[in-house]
C-alpha positions in Angstrom: 6.6 1.9 -14.0 9.5 2.6 -11.7 9.6 2.7 -7.9 10.4 6.5 -8.0 7.2 7.0 -10.0 5.2 5.1 -7.5 6.7 7.0 -4.6 6.0 10.3 -6.4 2.3 9.5 -6.8 1.7 7.3 -3.8 -0.5 9.9 -2.1 -2.9 9.6 -5.1 -3.2 5.9 -4.4 -3.8 6.5 -0.7 -6.4 9.2 -1.5 -8.4 6.7 -3.7 -8.3 4.2 -0.8 -9.4 6.8 1.7 -12.4 7.7 -0.5 -13.4 4.1 -1.0 -12.7 2.5 2.3 -11.1 4.1 5.4 -10.2 0.8 7.0 -8.2 -0.2 3.9 -6.5 3.2 3.9 -5.6 2.7 7.6 -4.2 -0.8 6.7 -1.7 0.7 4.2 -1.1 4.3 5.0 2.1 3.7 6.9 3.6 1.3 4.4 7.1 2.1 3.1 7.6 1.4 -0.6 10.7 -0.9 -0.8 10.9 -2.1 -4.4 9.0 -2.6 -7.6 10.2 -5.4 -9.8 8.3 -7.7 -12.3 5.0 -6.0 -11.4 5.5 -6.8 -7.7 5.4 -3.9 -5.2 7.1 -4.7 -1.9 5.8 -2.9 1.1 7.5 -2.7 4.5 5.6 -1.9 7.7 8.7 -1.9 10.0 8.2 1.8 10.9 4.8 0.9 12.4 6.8 -0.7 15.3 8.3 2.7 16.4 5.1 3.8 18.2 4.8 3.2 21.9 1.6 1.2 21.7 0.5 -1.5 19.3 0.3 -0.2 15.8 0.8 -3.2 13.6 -2.2 -3.6 11.3 -1.0 -6.8 9.6 -3.7 -8.8 11.4 -6.3 -6.5 10.0 -5.1 -6.6 6.4 -7.0 -9.2 4.3 -7.3 -10.1 0.7 -10.1 -7.6 0.1 -7.9 -4.8 1.4 -5.1 -5.9 -0.9 -7.4 -6.1 -3.8 -8.5 -2.5 -3.2 -4.9 -1.4 -3.1 -4.1 -3.2 -6.3 -7.2 -1.6 -7.9 -6.1 1.9 -6.7 -2.7 1.3 -8.2 -4.2 0.3 -11.5 -6.4 3.4 -11.5 -3.4 5.7 -10.9 -0.8 4.0 -13.0 -2.8 1.9 -15.5 -0.8 -1.2 -14.6 -1.5 -4.3 -12.5 0.7 -5.0 -9.6 0.9 -7.7 -6.9 1.7 -6.8 -3.3 4.4 -8.4 -1.2 4.6 -7.5 2.5 7.8 -7.6 4.5 
């Protein structure tokens, strides 16, 4: 799996999250996909700082949310991935 493949199908991953858990979807919907190496997907949330009010959901993301994201990635791509946040 390549980063370009993940980017091309990222909305499928997000759609699965939205159907399962809207809070988890909210926690990851604005993530930028930075890199994918050695089954590690790096996400960056820097764009979330561009809004006038608080929009950083880092405090709301927890291991359960990350597990749901990993499961959605597995469903779409058939591969396990770990998540790294910048």
